Gaussian input, Z-matrix of N, CA and C with variables (Angstrom, degrees):
# hf/3-21g

backbone

0 1
 N
 C     1     B1
 C     2     B2     1     A1
 N     3     B3     2     A2     1     D1
 C     4     B4     3     A3     2     D2
 C     5     B5     4     A4     3     D3
 N     6     B6     5     A5     4     D4
 C     7     B7     6     A6     5     D5
 C     8     B8     7     A7     6     D6
 N     9     B9     8     A8     7     D7
 C    10    B10     9     A9     8     D8
 C    11    B11    10    A10     9     D9
 N    12    B12    11    A11    10    D10
 C    13    B13    12    A12    11    D11
 C    14    B14    13    A13    12    D12
 N    15    B15    14    A14    13    D13
 C    16    B16    15    A15    14    D14
 C    17    B17    16    A16    15    D15
 N    18    B18    17    A17    16    D16
 C    19    B19    18    A18    17    D17
 C    20    B20    19    A19    18    D18
 N    21    B21    20    A20    19    D19
 C    22    B22    21    A21    20    D20
 C    23    B23    22    A22    21    D21
 N    24    B24    23    A23    22    D22
 C    25    B25    24    A24    23    D23
 C    26    B26    25    A25    24    D24
 N    27    B27    26    A26    25    D25
 C    28    B28    27    A27    26    D26
 C    29    B29    28    A28    27    D27
 N    30    B30    29    A29    28    D28
 C    31    B31    30    A30    29    D29
 C    32    B32    31    A31    30    D30
 N    33    B33    32    A32    31    D31
 C    34    B34    33    A33    32    D32
 C    35    B35    34    A34    33    D33
 N    36    B36    35    A35    34    D34
 C    37    B37    36    A36    35    D35
 C    38    B38    37    A37    36    D36
 N    39    B39    38    A38    37    D37
 C    40    B40    39    A39    38    D38
 C    41    B41    40    A40    39    D39
 N    42    B42    41    A41    40    D40
 C    43    B43    42    A42    41    D41
 C    44    B44    43    A43    42    D42
 N    45    B45    44    A44    43    D43
 C    46    B46    45    A45    44    D44
 C    47    B47    46    A46    45    D45
 N    48    B48    47    A47    46    D46
 C    49    B49    48    A48    47    D47
 C    50    B50    49    A49    48    D48
 N    51    B51    50    A50    49    D49
 C    52    B52    51    A51    50    D50
 C    53    B53    52    A52    51    D51
 N    54    B54    53    A53    52    D52
 C    55    B55    54    A54    53    D53
 C    56    B56    55    A55    54    D54
 N    57    B57    56    A56    55    D55
 C    58    B58    57    A57    56    D56
 C    59    B59    58    A58    57    D57
 N    60    B60    59    A59    58    D58
 C    61    B61    60    A60    59    D59
 C    62    B62    61    A61    60    D60
 N    63    B63    62    A62    61    D61
 C    64    B64    63    A63    62    D62
 C    65    B65    64    A64    63    D63
 N    66    B66    65    A65    64    D64
 C    67    B67    66    A66    65    D65
 C    68    B68    67    A67    66    D66
 N    69    B69    68    A68    67    D67
 C    70    B70    69    A69    68    D68
 C    71    B71    70    A70    69    D69
 N    72    B72    71    A71    70    D70
 C    73    B73    72    A72    71    D71
 C    74    B74    73    A73    72    D72
 N    75    B75    74    A74    73    D73
 C    76    B76    75    A75    74    D74
 C    77    B77    76    A76    75    D75
 N    78    B78    77    A77    76    D76
 C    79    B79    78    A78    77    D77
 C    80    B80    79    A79    78    D78
 N    81    B81    80    A80    79    D79
 C    82    B82    81    A81    80    D80
 C    83    B83    82    A82    81    D81
 N    84    B84    83    A83    82    D82
 C    85    B85    84    A84    83    D83
 C    86    B86    85    A85    84    D84
 N    87    B87    86    A86    85    D85
 C    88    B88    87    A87    86    D86
 C    89    B89    88    A88    87    D87
 N    90    B90    89    A89    88    D88
 C    91    B91    90    A90    89    D89
 C    92    B92    91    A91    90    D90
 N    93    B93    92    A92    91    D91
 C    94    B94    93    A93    92    D92
 C    95    B95    94    A94    93    D93
 N    96    B96    95    A95    94    D94
 C    97    B97    96    A96    95    D95
 C    98    B98    97    A97    96    D96
 N    99    B99    98    A98    97    D97
 C   100   B100    99    A99    98    D98
 C   101   B101   100   A100    99    D99
 N   102   B102   101   A101   100   D100
 C   103   B103   102   A102   101   D101
 C   104   B104   103   A103   102   D102
 N   105   B105   104   A104   103   D103
 C   106   B106   105   A105   104   D104
 C   107   B107   106   A106   105   D105
 N   108   B108   107   A107   106   D106
 C   109   B109   108   A108   107   D107
 C   110   B110   109   A109   108   D108
 N   111   B111   110   A110   109   D109
 C   112   B112   111   A111   110   D110
 C   113   B113   112   A112   111   D111
 N   114   B114   113   A113   112   D112
 C   115   B115   114   A114   113   D113
 C   116   B116   115   A115   114   D114
 N   117   B117   116   A116   115   D115
 C   118   B118   117   A117   116   D116
 C   119   B119   118   A118   117   D117
 N   120   B120   119   A119   118   D118
 C   121   B121   120   A120   119   D119
 C   122   B122   121   A121   120   D120
 N   123   B123   122   A122   121   D121
 C   124   B124   123   A123   122   D122
 C   125   B125   124   A124   123   D123
 N   126   B126   125   A125   124   D124
 C   127   B127   126   A126   125   D125
 C   128   B128   127   A127   126   D126
 N   129   B129   128   A128   127   D127
 C   130   B130   129   A129   128   D128
 C   131   B131   130   A130   129   D129
 N   132   B132   131   A131   130   D130
 C   133   B133   132   A132   131   D131
 C   134   B134   133   A133   132   D132
 N   135   B135   134   A134   133   D133
 C   136   B136   135   A135   134   D134
 C   137   B137   136   A136   135   D135
 N   138   B138   137   A137   136   D136
 C   139   B139   138   A138   137   D137
 C   140   B140   139   A139   138   D138
 N   141   B141   140   A140   139   D139
 C   142   B142   141   A141   140   D140
 C   143   B143   142   A142   141   D141
 N   144   B144   143   A143   142   D142
 C   145   B145   144   A144   143   D143
 C   146   B146   145   A145   144   D144
 N   147   B147   146   A146   145   D145
 C   148   B148   147   A147   146   D146
 C   149   B149   148   A148   147   D147
 N   150   B150   149   A149   148   D148
 C   151   B151   150   A150   149   D149
 C   152   B152   151   A151   150   D150
 N   153   B153   152   A152   151   D151
 C   154   B154   153   A153   152   D152
 C   155   B155   154   A154   153   D153
 N   156   B156   155   A155   154   D154
 C   157   B157   156   A156   155   D155
 C   158   B158   157   A157   156   D156
 N   159   B159   158   A158   157   D157
 C   160   B160   159   A159   158   D158
 C   161   B161   160   A160   159   D159
 N   162   B162   161   A161   160   D160
 C   163   B163   162   A162   161   D161
 C   164   B164   163   A163   162   D162
 N   165   B165   164   A164   163   D163
 C   166   B166   165   A165   164   D164
 C   167   B167   166   A166   165   D165
 N   168   B168   167   A167   166   D166
 C   169   B169   168   A168   167   D167
 C   170   B170   169   A169   168   D168
 N   171   B171   170   A170   169   D169
 C   172   B172   171   A171   170   D170
 C   173   B173   172   A172   171   D171
 N   174   B174   173   A173   172   D172
 C   175   B175   174   A174   173   D173
 C   176   B176   175   A175   174   D174
 N   177   B177   176   A176   175   D175
 C   178   B178   177   A177   176   D176
 C   179   B179   178   A178   177   D177
 N   180   B180   179   A179   178   D178
 C   181   B181   180   A180   179   D179
 C   182   B182   181   A181   180   D180
 N   183   B183   182   A182   181   D181
 C   184   B184   183   A183   182   D182
 C   185   B185   184   A184   183   D183
 N   186   B186   185   A185   184   D184
 C   187   B187   186   A186   185   D185
 C   188   B188   187   A187   186   D186
 N   189   B189   188   A188   187   D187
 C   190   B190   189   A189   188   D188
 C   191   B191   190   A190   189   D189
 N   192   B192   191   A191   190   D190
 C   193   B193   192   A192   191   D191
 C   194   B194   193   A193   192   D192
 N   195   B195   194   A194   193   D193
 C   196   B196   195   A195   194   D194
 C   197   B197   196   A196   195   D195
 N   198   B198   197   A197   196   D196
 C   199   B199   198   A198   197   D197
 C   200   B200   199   A199   198   D198
 N   201   B201   200   A200   199   D199
 C   202   B202   201   A201   200   D200
 C   203   B203   202   A202   201   D201
 N   204   B204   203   A203   202   D202
 C   205   B205   204   A204   203   D203
 C   206   B206   205   A205   204   D204
 N   207   B207   206   A206   205   D205
 C   208   B208   207   A207   206   D206
 C   209   B209   208   A208   207   D207
 N   210   B210   209   A209   208   D208
 C   211   B211   210   A210   209   D209
 C   212   B212   211   A211   210   D210
 N   213   B213   212   A212   211   D211
 C   214   B214   213   A213   212   D212
 C   215   B215   214   A214   213   D213
 N   216   B216   215   A215   214   D214
 C   217   B217   216   A216   215   D215
 C   218   B218   217   A217   216   D216
 N   219   B219   218   A218   217   D217
 C   220   B220   219   A219   218   D218
 C   221   B221   220   A220   219   D219
 N   222   B222   221   A221   220   D220
 C   223   B223   222   A222   221   D221
 C   224   B224   223   A223   222   D222
 N   225   B225   224   A224   223   D223
 C   226   B226   225   A225   224   D224
 C   227   B227   226   A226   225   D225
 N   228   B228   227   A227   226   D226
 C   229   B229   228   A228   227   D227
 C   230   B230   229   A229   228   D228
 N   231   B231   230   A230   229   D229
 C   232   B232   231   A231   230   D230
 C   233   B233   232   A232   231   D231
 N   234   B234   233   A233   232   D232
 C   235   B235   234   A234   233   D233
 C   236   B236   235   A235   234   D234
 N   237   B237   236   A236   235   D235
 C   238   B238   237   A237   236   D236
 C   239   B239   238   A238   237   D237
 N   240   B240   239   A239   238   D238
 C   241   B241   240   A240   239   D239
 C   242   B242   241   A241   240   D240
 N   243   B243   242   A242   241   D241
 C   244   B244   243   A243   242   D242
 C   245   B245   244   A244   243   D243
 N   246   B246   245   A245   244   D244
 C   247   B247   246   A246   245   D245
 C   248   B248   247   A247   246   D246
 N   249   B249   248   A248   247   D247
 C   250   B250   249   A249   248   D248
 C   251   B251   250   A250   249   D249
 N   252   B252   251   A251   250   D250
 C   253   B253   252   A252   251   D251
 C   254   B254   253   A253   252   D252
 N   255   B255   254   A254   253   D253
 C   256   B256   255   A255   254   D254
 C   257   B257   256   A256   255   D255
 N   258   B258   257   A257   256   D256
 C   259   B259   258   A258   257   D257
 C   260   B260   259   A259   258   D258
 N   261   B261   260   A260   259   D259
 C   262   B262   261   A261   260   D260
 C   263   B263   262   A262   261   D261
 N   264   B264   263   A263   262   D262
 C   265   B265   264   A264   263   D263
 C   266   B266   265   A265   264   D264
 N   267   B267   266   A266   265   D265
 C   268   B268   267   A267   266   D266
 C   269   B269   268   A268   267   D267
 N   270   B270   269   A269   268   D268
 C   271   B271   270   A270   269   D269
 C   272   B272   271   A271   270   D270
 N   273   B273   272   A272   271   D271
 C   274   B274   273   A273   272   D272
 C   275   B275   274   A274   273   D273
 N   276   B276   275   A275   274   D274
 C   277   B277   276   A276   275   D275
 C   278   B278   277   A277   276   D276
 N   279   B279   278   A278   277   D277
 C   280   B280   279   A279   278   D278
 C   281   B281   280   A280   279   D279
 N   282   B282   281   A281   280   D280
 C   283   B283   282   A282   281   D281
 C   284   B284   283   A283   282   D282
 N   285   B285   284   A284   283   D283
 C   286   B286   285   A285   284   D284
 C   287   B287   286   A286   285   D285
 N   288   B288   287   A287   286   D286
 C   289   B289   288   A288   287   D287
 C   290   B290   289   A289   288   D288
 N   291   B291   290   A290   289   D289
 C   292   B292   291   A291   290   D290
 C   293   B293   292   A292   291   D291
 N   294   B294   293   A293   292   D292
 C   295   B295   294   A294   293   D293
 C   296   B296   295   A295   294   D294
 N   297   B297   296   A296   295   D295
 C   298   B298   297   A297   296   D296
 C   299   B299   298   A298   297   D297
 N   300   B300   299   A299   298   D298
 C   301   B301   300   A300   299   D299
 C   302   B302   301   A301   300   D300

   B1=1.4456
   B2=1.5223
   B3=1.3183
   B4=1.4626
   B5=1.5181
   B6=1.3274
   B7=1.4521
   B8=1.5115
   B9=1.3042
   B10=1.4567
   B11=1.5198
   B12=1.3198
   B13=1.4591
   B14=1.5008
   B15=1.2821
   B16=1.4726
   B17=1.5238
   B18=1.2837
   B19=1.4535
   B20=1.5211
   B21=1.3048
   B22=1.4685
   B23=1.5109
   B24=1.3498
   B25=1.4539
   B26=1.5303
   B27=1.3391
   B28=1.4489
   B29=1.5290
   B30=1.3108
   B31=1.4633
   B32=1.5322
   B33=1.3242
   B34=1.4772
   B35=1.5097
   B36=1.3249
   B37=1.4652
   B38=1.5320
   B39=1.3191
   B40=1.4518
   B41=1.5235
   B42=1.3263
   B43=1.4720
   B44=1.5280
   B45=1.3177
   B46=1.4972
   B47=1.5195
   B48=1.3404
   B49=1.4690
   B50=1.5356
   B51=1.3304
   B52=1.4819
   B53=1.5127
   B54=1.3571
   B55=1.4552
   B56=1.5319
   B57=1.3274
   B58=1.4695
   B59=1.5484
   B60=1.2927
   B61=1.4716
   B62=1.5231
   B63=1.3370
   B64=1.4555
   B65=1.5244
   B66=1.3119
   B67=1.4823
   B68=1.5146
   B69=1.3145
   B70=1.4691
   B71=1.5202
   B72=1.3309
   B73=1.4673
   B74=1.5278
   B75=1.3222
   B76=1.4583
   B77=1.5363
   B78=1.3245
   B79=1.4687
   B80=1.5325
   B81=1.3394
   B82=1.4571
   B83=1.5280
   B84=1.3152
   B85=1.4647
   B86=1.5196
   B87=1.3219
   B88=1.4570
   B89=1.5252
   B90=1.3528
   B91=1.4731
   B92=1.5214
   B93=1.3518
   B94=1.4689
   B95=1.5368
   B96=1.3465
   B97=1.4608
   B98=1.5149
   B99=1.3174
   B100=1.4755
   B101=1.5246
   B102=1.3042
   B103=1.4815
   B104=1.5351
   B105=1.3251
   B106=1.4620
   B107=1.5183
   B108=1.3107
   B109=1.4677
   B110=1.5204
   B111=1.3306
   B112=1.4829
   B113=1.5201
   B114=1.3367
   B115=1.4568
   B116=1.5348
   B117=1.3130
   B118=1.4517
   B119=1.5189
   B120=1.3462
   B121=1.4634
   B122=1.5103
   B123=1.3126
   B124=1.4513
   B125=1.5232
   B126=1.3179
   B127=1.4535
   B128=1.5149
   B129=1.3242
   B130=1.4692
   B131=1.5374
   B132=1.3154
   B133=1.4502
   B134=1.5280
   B135=1.3295
   B136=1.4558
   B137=1.5158
   B138=1.3209
   B139=1.4498
   B140=1.5137
   B141=1.3084
   B142=1.4770
   B143=1.5190
   B144=1.3281
   B145=1.4671
   B146=1.5305
   B147=1.3058
   B148=1.4704
   B149=1.5334
   B150=1.3103
   B151=1.4608
   B152=1.5174
   B153=1.3329
   B154=1.4707
   B155=1.5374
   B156=1.3084
   B157=1.4825
   B158=1.5042
   B159=1.3334
   B160=1.4557
   B161=1.5238
   B162=1.3155
   B163=1.4433
   B164=1.5108
   B165=1.3191
   B166=1.4628
   B167=1.5292
   B168=1.3306
   B169=1.4649
   B170=1.5355
   B171=1.3328
   B172=1.4689
   B173=1.5389
   B174=1.3261
   B175=1.4820
   B176=1.5301
   B177=1.3120
   B178=1.4598
   B179=1.5197
   B180=1.3232
   B181=1.4530
   B182=1.5311
   B183=1.3500
   B184=1.4584
   B185=1.5319
   B186=1.3427
   B187=1.4701
   B188=1.5228
   B189=1.3179
   B190=1.4639
   B191=1.5321
   B192=1.3144
   B193=1.4691
   B194=1.5222
   B195=1.3193
   B196=1.4624
   B197=1.5315
   B198=1.3192
   B199=1.4587
   B200=1.5194
   B201=1.3254
   B202=1.4630
   B203=1.5325
   B204=1.2929
   B205=1.4568
   B206=1.5244
   B207=1.3282
   B208=1.4710
   B209=1.5207
   B210=1.3137
   B211=1.4504
   B212=1.5216
   B213=1.3328
   B214=1.4417
   B215=1.5104
   B216=1.3113
   B217=1.4438
   B218=1.5305
   B219=1.3028
   B220=1.4411
   B221=1.5267
   B222=1.3236
   B223=1.4694
   B224=1.5176
   B225=1.3410
   B226=1.4626
   B227=1.5369
   B228=1.3289
   B229=1.4543
   B230=1.5099
   B231=1.3237
   B232=1.4675
   B233=1.5207
   B234=1.3423
   B235=1.4549
   B236=1.5341
   B237=1.3210
   B238=1.4531
   B239=1.5217
   B240=1.3429
   B241=1.4600
   B242=1.5211
   B243=1.3181
   B244=1.4783
   B245=1.5254
   B246=1.3212
   B247=1.4686
   B248=1.5156
   B249=1.3234
   B250=1.4688
   B251=1.5298
   B252=1.3281
   B253=1.4701
   B254=1.5009
   B255=1.3144
   B256=1.4644
   B257=1.5211
   B258=1.3095
   B259=1.4576
   B260=1.5278
   B261=1.3211
   B262=1.4526
   B263=1.5077
   B264=1.3149
   B265=1.4595
   B266=1.5233
   B267=1.3068
   B268=1.4729
   B269=1.5249
   B270=1.3325
   B271=1.4592
   B272=1.5371
   B273=1.3060
   B274=1.4608
   B275=1.5147
   B276=1.3293
   B277=1.4601
   B278=1.5155
   B279=1.3119
   B280=1.4586
   B281=1.5186
   B282=1.3475
   B283=1.4466
   B284=1.5210
   B285=1.3236
   B286=1.4718
   B287=1.5259
   B288=1.3272
   B289=1.4728
   B290=1.5463
   B291=1.3476
   B292=1.4541
   B293=1.5217
   B294=1.3294
   B295=1.4509
   B296=1.5341
   B297=1.3122
   B298=1.4650
   B299=1.5262
   B300=1.3406
   B301=1.4675
   B302=1.5204
   A1=108.97
   A2=116.94
   A3=121.58
   A4=109.89
   A5=116.10
   A6=120.81
   A7=108.00
   A8=116.28
   A9=120.94
   A10=108.38
   A11=116.53
   A12=120.22
   A13=109.40
   A14=114.82
   A15=119.58
   A16=108.12
   A17=115.47
   A18=121.63
   A19=107.34
   A20=116.92
   A21=119.69
   A22=111.12
   A23=116.56
   A24=120.13
   A25=108.47
   A26=116.56
   A27=121.26
   A28=107.01
   A29=116.40
   A30=122.26
   A31=110.42
   A32=115.96
   A33=119.72
   A34=111.08
   A35=116.36
   A36=121.25
   A37=110.92
   A38=116.52
   A39=120.88
   A40=110.09
   A41=116.25
   A42=120.29
   A43=109.91
   A44=117.96
   A45=122.19
   A46=110.33
   A47=115.68
   A48=119.98
   A49=111.59
   A50=115.40
   A51=119.59
   A52=110.30
   A53=118.08
   A54=119.97
   A55=111.13
   A56=118.28
   A57=120.82
   A58=108.69
   A59=115.74
   A60=120.03
   A61=111.26
   A62=118.04
   A63=121.59
   A64=111.13
   A65=116.84
   A66=120.94
   A67=110.79
   A68=117.57
   A69=121.17
   A70=110.30
   A71=117.19
   A72=120.60
   A73=112.16
   A74=117.17
   A75=121.56
   A76=112.45
   A77=118.80
   A78=121.23
   A79=109.55
   A80=116.89
   A81=119.95
   A82=110.97
   A83=115.13
   A84=120.90
   A85=110.91
   A86=116.06
   A87=123.15
   A88=107.81
   A89=118.03
   A90=119.81
   A91=113.56
   A92=117.53
   A93=120.87
   A94=111.83
   A95=117.02
   A96=122.85
   A97=109.75
   A98=117.77
   A99=120.18
   A100=111.73
   A101=115.38
   A102=122.38
   A103=105.83
   A104=115.69
   A105=121.02
   A106=109.62
   A107=115.78
   A108=121.97
   A109=106.76
   A110=115.90
   A111=119.99
   A112=109.18
   A113=115.66
   A114=120.38
   A115=108.83
   A116=115.39
   A117=120.83
   A118=108.96
   A119=116.14
   A120=121.17
   A121=109.54
   A122=115.77
   A123=120.75
   A124=109.59
   A125=117.65
   A126=121.56
   A127=110.87
   A128=115.92
   A129=121.38
   A130=107.74
   A131=116.79
   A132=121.83
   A133=107.41
   A134=116.14
   A135=121.05
   A136=111.59
   A137=115.73
   A138=123.17
   A139=108.64
   A140=117.14
   A141=120.19
   A142=110.77
   A143=116.78
   A144=120.05
   A145=110.13
   A146=116.24
   A147=121.25
   A148=108.50
   A149=116.32
   A150=119.92
   A151=110.36
   A152=116.94
   A153=119.40
   A154=110.33
   A155=114.78
   A156=120.31
   A157=106.33
   A158=116.66
   A159=121.58
   A160=112.62
   A161=113.69
   A162=122.04
   A163=110.94
   A164=116.27
   A165=122.89
   A166=106.89
   A167=117.34
   A168=118.35
   A169=110.90
   A170=116.13
   A171=121.46
   A172=113.66
   A173=118.72
   A174=121.55
   A175=109.94
   A176=115.24
   A177=119.98
   A178=110.25
   A179=116.55
   A180=122.89
   A181=107.84
   A182=116.82
   A183=120.49
   A184=110.03
   A185=114.23
   A186=122.20
   A187=108.49
   A188=115.26
   A189=121.23
   A190=108.32
   A191=116.48
   A192=120.20
   A193=112.23
   A194=118.21
   A195=120.64
   A196=109.59
   A197=114.20
   A198=119.65
   A199=109.82
   A200=114.77
   A201=122.26
   A202=106.78
   A203=115.90
   A204=120.95
   A205=109.16
   A206=115.35
   A207=120.89
   A208=112.34
   A209=116.30
   A210=119.73
   A211=112.89
   A212=115.06
   A213=121.58
   A214=110.19
   A215=115.84
   A216=121.81
   A217=107.71
   A218=116.52
   A219=121.21
   A220=108.26
   A221=116.69
   A222=122.03
   A223=108.03
   A224=115.64
   A225=121.71
   A226=108.26
   A227=117.36
   A228=121.75
   A229=108.47
   A230=116.74
   A231=123.31
   A232=107.57
   A233=116.23
   A234=120.81
   A235=108.08
   A236=114.34
   A237=121.80
   A238=105.36
   A239=117.43
   A240=120.78
   A241=115.69
   A242=118.01
   A243=119.23
   A244=112.02
   A245=117.66
   A246=121.51
   A247=111.36
   A248=116.35
   A249=122.66
   A250=110.49
   A251=116.13
   A252=121.26
   A253=110.07
   A254=116.07
   A255=119.56
   A256=108.78
   A257=114.63
   A258=121.60
   A259=107.69
   A260=115.20
   A261=121.86
   A262=108.30
   A263=116.78
   A264=120.94
   A265=109.43
   A266=115.99
   A267=122.42
   A268=106.84
   A269=116.02
   A270=120.87
   A271=108.84
   A272=115.27
   A273=119.82
   A274=112.71
   A275=115.91
   A276=120.93
   A277=110.21
   A278=116.05
   A279=121.65
   A280=106.35
   A281=114.77
   A282=120.12
   A283=108.52
   A284=117.05
   A285=119.96
   A286=111.15
   A287=114.59
   A288=119.25
   A289=110.04
   A290=118.33
   A291=121.60
   A292=110.52
   A293=116.42
   A294=122.13
   A295=109.83
   A296=116.49
   A297=121.09
   A298=111.78
   A299=117.17
   A300=118.59
   A301=110.09
   D1=133.36
   D2=178.51
   D3=-73.92
   D4=143.08
   D5=173.80
   D6=-95.86
   D7=139.45
   D8=176.06
   D9=-85.97
   D10=140.94
   D11=177.33
   D12=-90.27
   D13=154.78
   D14=173.67
   D15=-146.05
   D16=155.13
   D17=-177.52
   D18=-89.58
   D19=115.57
   D20=179.30
   D21=-91.74
   D22=-26.16
   D23=-177.13
   D24=-153.93
   D25=138.47
   D26=174.77
   D27=-86.37
   D28=97.01
   D29=-178.75
   D30=-87.74
   D31=171.00
   D32=174.83
   D33=-58.71
   D34=-43.14
   D35=-178.87
   D36=-63.77
   D37=-42.65
   D38=178.36
   D39=-61.74
   D40=-47.72
   D41=-178.49
   D42=-62.70
   D43=-40.52
   D44=178.59
   D45=-59.08
   D46=-48.32
   D47=-179.20
   D48=-66.68
   D49=-38.62
   D50=179.91
   D51=-62.47
   D52=-46.42
   D53=-178.64
   D54=-69.05
   D55=-32.60
   D56=176.83
   D57=-63.10
   D58=-42.33
   D59=179.49
   D60=-68.23
   D61=-43.22
   D62=177.84
   D63=-61.38
   D64=-40.16
   D65=177.19
   D66=-64.17
   D67=-38.98
   D68=176.04
   D69=-61.07
   D70=-46.30
   D71=179.23
   D72=-64.21
   D73=-26.74
   D74=-175.68
   D75=-83.87
   D76=-11.77
   D77=-178.74
   D78=-69.01
   D79=151.47
   D80=176.38
   D81=-64.50
   D82=155.87
   D83=-179.50
   D84=-63.62
   D85=132.09
   D86=175.88
   D87=-134.64
   D88=109.35
   D89=-178.59
   D90=-60.79
   D91=-20.43
   D92=178.29
   D93=-79.35
   D94=-18.72
   D95=179.77
   D96=-132.56
   D97=69.60
   D98=-176.19
   D99=-67.24
   D100=145.49
   D101=173.20
   D102=-102.07
   D103=114.33
   D104=-177.07
   D105=-118.37
   D106=130.82
   D107=176.21
   D108=-104.82
   D109=138.97
   D110=-175.40
   D111=-137.28
   D112=139.51
   D113=176.68
   D114=-150.77
   D115=158.47
   D116=175.44
   D117=-139.86
   D118=153.16
   D119=-178.44
   D120=-152.18
   D121=132.65
   D122=173.60
   D123=-84.44
   D124=142.67
   D125=-179.11
   D126=-135.64
   D127=146.68
   D128=171.76
   D129=-84.00
   D130=143.05
   D131=174.71
   D132=-100.91
   D133=118.16
   D134=-174.26
   D135=-117.07
   D136=152.50
   D137=177.47
   D138=-134.18
   D139=149.32
   D140=176.35
   D141=-65.00
   D142=137.69
   D143=176.11
   D144=-89.04
   D145=-19.99
   D146=176.24
   D147=-132.77
   D148=152.82
   D149=177.08
   D150=-66.62
   D151=138.72
   D152=176.55
   D153=-66.68
   D154=154.51
   D155=173.51
   D156=-84.68
   D157=119.42
   D158=-173.93
   D159=-64.58
   D160=155.63
   D161=179.03
   D162=-65.41
   D163=145.38
   D164=173.51
   D165=-131.52
   D166=162.33
   D167=179.23
   D168=-52.52
   D169=124.17
   D170=178.60
   D171=82.77
   D172=0.53
   D173=-179.59
   D174=-132.18
   D175=140.71
   D176=179.63
   D177=-84.37
   D178=162.03
   D179=174.28
   D180=-66.43
   D181=139.43
   D182=-176.55
   D183=-118.27
   D184=136.91
   D185=179.85
   D186=-117.91
   D187=144.00
   D188=174.66
   D189=-76.02
   D190=153.75
   D191=179.05
   D192=-78.87
   D193=-15.34
   D194=179.15
   D195=-79.26
   D196=149.37
   D197=179.39
   D198=-148.27
   D199=164.56
   D200=174.08
   D201=-106.33
   D202=136.25
   D203=176.95
   D204=-85.41
   D205=126.72
   D206=-179.88
   D207=-113.53
   D208=36.07
   D209=178.38
   D210=92.93
   D211=-161.78
   D212=-178.95
   D213=-137.51
   D214=167.56
   D215=173.31
   D216=-148.87
   D217=172.23
   D218=176.56
   D219=-126.64
   D220=138.25
   D221=-178.16
   D222=-114.59
   D223=124.58
   D224=174.31
   D225=-107.72
   D226=137.08
   D227=177.75
   D228=-133.42
   D229=126.94
   D230=172.62
   D231=-122.03
   D232=130.06
   D233=-176.30
   D234=-131.23
   D235=133.35
   D236=170.86
   D237=-114.96
   D238=85.79
   D239=-168.27
   D240=-61.24
   D241=-35.90
   D242=-177.00
   D243=-72.90
   D244=-21.68
   D245=177.58
   D246=-99.91
   D247=-0.71
   D248=-179.36
   D249=59.07
   D250=38.54
   D251=176.38
   D252=-110.15
   D253=143.43
   D254=173.12
   D255=-149.63
   D256=153.75
   D257=178.00
   D258=-138.70
   D259=130.20
   D260=178.16
   D261=-123.78
   D262=131.40
   D263=177.99
   D264=-135.34
   D265=131.61
   D266=178.06
   D267=-108.09
   D268=130.27
   D269=179.01
   D270=-126.11
   D271=158.43
   D272=178.45
   D273=-69.47
   D274=-30.21
   D275=-175.55
   D276=-135.56
   D277=168.18
   D278=171.55
   D279=-109.63
   D280=97.48
   D281=178.86
   D282=-117.23
   D283=167.43
   D284=177.03
   D285=-60.99
   D286=-38.74
   D287=-179.71
   D288=-64.88
   D289=-42.92
   D290=176.98
   D291=-60.30
   D292=-45.47
   D293=-178.57
   D294=-61.72
   D295=-44.46
   D296=-176.84
   D297=-67.54
   D298=-36.88
   D299=-176.80
   D300=-75.38

């Protein structure tokens, strides 16, 4: 299981790195030096175990809290915000090869 990081203290080193990153984001767009943000996330694929109760006038659609697990997938997202480019790829697994491609 992955551990989530959290900031316990804003140190000098943290502040230095934060401002360096903010300055990078603040630079004008240069196609020769693209700024690309990348992230990945594993997700469970879920399905309803019971049919939802359909909406009626004055009532919202209702879903049961139970679900069926339909496996997992991994979502990769790469964004070049200043060029308005993005790429999203869903893979069955998180492998080195998936990460590299």
